Residue frames relative to the residue before (quaternion, step in Angstrom):
aa qw qx qy qz dx dy dz
A 1.0000 0.0000 0.0000 0.0000 0.00 0.00 0.00
G 0.4783 0.6924 -0.4473 0.3029 3.62 -0.74 -0.92
Q 0.7902 -0.3488 0.2176 0.4545 3.56 -1.36 -0.17
E 0.6071 0.5382 -0.3583 0.4619 3.50 1.14 -0.71
G 0.6722 0.4748 -0.3216 0.4682 3.65 0.80 -0.72
D 0.5885 0.5661 -0.3631 0.4488 3.56 1.07 -0.72
E 0.6366 0.5159 -0.3027 0.4868 3.67 0.84 -1.04
I 0.6929 0.4604 -0.3172 0.4552 3.69 0.65 -0.91
F 0.6567 0.5325 -0.2944 0.4456 3.50 0.98 -1.00
L 0.6931 0.4550 -0.3013 0.4711 3.68 0.87 -0.93
N 0.6367 0.5271 -0.3484 0.4420 3.63 0.92 -0.68
R 0.7108 0.4780 -0.2382 0.4577 3.42 0.97 -0.85
I 0.6519 0.4744 -0.3077 0.5054 3.56 1.00 -0.61
R 0.6640 0.5407 -0.2827 0.4322 3.56 1.05 -0.81
H 0.8182 0.2311 -0.0118 0.5263 3.45 0.83 -1.32
G 0.5481 -0.6732 0.3676 0.3335 3.64 1.17 -0.06
A 0.2254 -0.7685 0.5713 0.1796 3.62 -1.09 -0.11
T 0.0150 0.7745 -0.6296 0.0597 3.35 -1.00 1.21
R 0.0040 -0.7626 0.6465 0.0233 3.54 -1.17 0.57
D 0.8499 0.0088 -0.0908 0.5191 3.47 -0.96 1.30
G 0.7140 -0.4589 0.2483 0.4668 3.57 1.20 0.70
R 0.6416 0.5227 -0.3259 0.4571 3.56 1.22 -0.23
V 0.4149 -0.7166 0.5167 0.2177 3.50 -0.83 1.01
Y 0.1189 -0.8038 0.5796 0.0626 3.57 -0.75 0.97
M 0.7522 -0.0076 -0.0298 0.6582 3.44 1.35 -0.41
P 0.3620 -0.7358 0.5127 0.2542 3.55 -0.93 0.81
P 0.5909 -0.5535 0.4094 0.4205 3.54 -1.08 0.20
F 0.1715 -0.8068 0.5563 0.1012 3.67 -0.86 0.65
E 0.4183 0.6963 -0.4846 0.3244 3.66 1.23 0.04
G 0.7577 0.2404 -0.2466 0.5544 3.67 -0.65 1.03
I 0.6530 0.4648 -0.3302 0.4986 3.68 1.10 -0.29
L 0.7878 0.1795 -0.0749 0.5845 3.59 0.83 -1.10
S 0.5104 -0.6210 0.5066 0.3118 3.45 -1.23 0.68
Q 0.6170 -0.5028 0.4252 0.4310 3.50 -1.27 0.21
E 0.6179 0.5011 -0.3715 0.4786 3.77 0.98 -0.65
A 0.6294 0.5240 -0.3530 0.4524 3.72 0.82 -0.64
M 0.6282 0.5409 -0.3159 0.4615 3.58 1.03 -1.10
W 0.7148 0.4726 -0.2631 0.4433 3.64 0.89 -0.96
T 0.6120 0.5738 -0.3141 0.4446 3.48 1.24 -0.68
I 0.6308 0.5068 -0.2925 0.5095 3.51 1.24 -0.77
R 0.6033 0.5671 -0.3373 0.4480 3.54 1.04 -0.83
S 0.6648 0.5159 -0.2822 0.4607 3.59 1.00 -1.16
W 0.6788 0.5014 -0.2808 0.4571 3.46 0.76 -0.95
L 0.6314 0.5015 -0.3398 0.4841 3.63 1.02 -0.72
E 0.6244 0.4677 -0.3808 0.4963 3.70 0.87 -0.57
T 0.6747 0.4995 -0.3683 0.3996 3.77 0.67 -0.40
V 0.7646 0.3553 -0.2096 0.4952 3.61 1.24 -0.56
R 0.3413 0.7525 -0.4810 0.2932 3.55 1.47 0.11
E 0.2186 -0.7353 0.6234 0.1515 3.49 -1.14 0.80
D 0.2692 -0.8131 0.4797 0.1905 3.50 -0.80 0.70
């Protein structure tokens, strides 16, 4: 987590994620507000398994 994790998360949620041409996460920039993105990030931190 931490700042590095925040940067990775924001890049992925804004621009999406693809590997070998397969979409693993669509881009959400322009669909979700920044507040919604941070709400999702905060929730993910509460359910993360170590």
